[in-house]
C-alpha positions as CSV (number, residue, x, y, z in Angstrom):
1,M,-0.5,8.5,4.5
2,D,1.6,6.2,6.5
3,P,0.0,6.1,10.0
4,S,3.4,6.5,11.7
5,A,4.1,9.8,9.9
6,E,2.5,11.9,12.7
7,A,4.5,15.1,12.2
8,F,3.8,15.1,8.4
9,Q,0.1,14.4,9.1
10,L,-0.2,17.3,11.4
11,E,1.5,19.6,8.9
12,M,-0.9,18.5,6.1
13,Q,-3.9,19.0,8.4
14,R,-2.6,22.4,9.3
15,R,-2.5,23.3,5.6
16,G,-6.1,22.2,5.2
17,Y,-5.7,18.7,3.8
18,Q,-7.9,15.8,4.8
19,V,-5.5,13.0,5.9
20,V,-6.4,9.3,5.5
21,H,-4.4,6.7,7.4
22,A,-3.1,4.1,5.0
23,N,-3.7,0.4,5.7
24,N,-0.1,-0.5,6.7
25,D,-0.6,-4.3,6.8
26,V,2.4,-5.3,4.7
27,E,1.6,-9.0,4.0
28,N,-2.0,-8.4,3.2
29,G,-1.1,-5.4,1.0
30,I,1.4,-7.4,-1.0
31,Q,-1.1,-10.1,-1.5
32,M,-3.7,-7.6,-2.7
33,M,-1.2,-6.0,-5.0
34,T,0.0,-9.3,-6.5
35,S,-3.6,-10.3,-7.1
36,E,-4.5,-7.1,-8.8
37,V,-1.5,-7.3,-11.1
38,R,-2.2,-11.0,-11.9
39,N,-5.9,-10.2,-12.7
40,G,-5.0,-7.2,-14.8
41,Q,-6.7,-4.8,-12.4
42,M,-3.4,-2.9,-11.9
43,V,-0.9,-2.0,-14.5
44,V,2.2,0.1,-14.3
45,C,2.9,2.5,-17.2
46,D,6.2,2.2,-18.9
47,N,6.9,5.9,-18.1
48,C,7.1,5.1,-14.4
49,P,10.7,3.9,-14.3
50,N,11.1,4.1,-10.5
51,T,8.1,2.0,-9.9
52,I,9.3,-0.6,-12.4
53,R,12.8,-0.6,-10.9
54,E,11.5,-1.1,-7.4
55,M,9.1,-3.9,-8.5
56,E,12.0,-5.7,-10.2
57,S,14.3,-5.3,-7.3
58,Y,11.9,-6.1,-4.4
59,V,13.9,-8.3,-2.0
60,W,12.5,-10.9,0.5
61,D,14.2,-11.4,3.9
62,S,16.0,-14.8,3.7
63,K,16.3,-15.0,7.5
64,A,12.5,-14.6,7.8
65,S,12.0,-17.3,5.1
66,E,14.1,-19.7,7.2
67,R,11.5,-19.1,10.0
68,G,8.7,-19.8,7.6
69,E,7.7,-16.1,7.2
70,D,7.2,-14.1,4.0
71,K,8.6,-10.7,4.8
72,P,10.2,-8.2,2.5
73,L,13.4,-6.3,3.3
74,K,12.5,-2.7,4.0
75,K,15.0,-1.3,1.6
76,N,14.5,1.1,-1.4
77,D,10.7,0.4,-1.3
78,H,9.0,3.7,-1.0
79,T,7.1,3.4,-4.3
80,M,6.0,-0.2,-3.3
81,D,4.8,1.1,0.0
82,A,2.8,3.9,-1.8
83,L,1.3,1.4,-4.2
84,R,0.3,-0.8,-1.3
85,Y,-1.3,2.1,0.5
86,V,-3.3,3.1,-2.6
87,I,-4.5,-0.4,-3.3
88,A,-5.4,-1.3,0.3
89,T,-6.6,2.1,1.6
90,D,-8.8,2.9,-1.4
91,K,-11.1,0.1,-0.2
92,V,-12.5,1.9,2.8
93,I,-16.3,1.8,2.6
94,E,-16.8,5.0,4.7
95,Y,-14.1,7.3,5.8
96,N,-14.0,8.1,9.5
97,P,-11.0,10.2,10.5
98,Y,-11.1,9.1,14.1
99,T,-10.8,5.3,13.6
100,H,-8.5,3.0,11.7
101,N,-9.8,-0.5,11.2
102,P,-7.8,-2.5,8.6
103,N,-10.6,-5.1,8.5
104,E,-12.7,-2.5,6.5
105,Y,-10.2,-2.6,3.6
106,A,-10.9,-6.2,2.5
107,Q,-14.6,-5.9,2.0
108,N,-14.5,-4.6,-1.6
109,R,-11.2,-6.2,-2.3
110,F,-11.4,-7.2,-6.0
111,Q,-13.5,-4.4,-7.6
112,P,-11.9,-3.2,-10.9
113,R,-11.2,0.4,-10.9
114,S,-9.2,3.0,-12.8
115,Y,-6.6,5.3,-11.1
116,F,-6.5,7.7,-14.1
């Protein structure tokens, strides 16, 4: 879950769910996602039209590019955020609900796996 969604996190915990904070590093997450798509480790099913639509319409911030930064516009990107969270957060070696260290996510970065 997005670490900034505190109220939702508390509600999910109240209902008995274990909450894992997602790795919210946008640039690293995009790099991981791009690499997994390129290497065939992640595919999008054709019956996921919203995911396909968002991937095809992902927009980069031209003002940030002028400053030499790669930064997406945060617009109509909820599915892309969710995919980033799954790809990056799934790499945690050992879950500890009281800490959040994004450096743990990169250790097993390119291990093939199935989500189905």
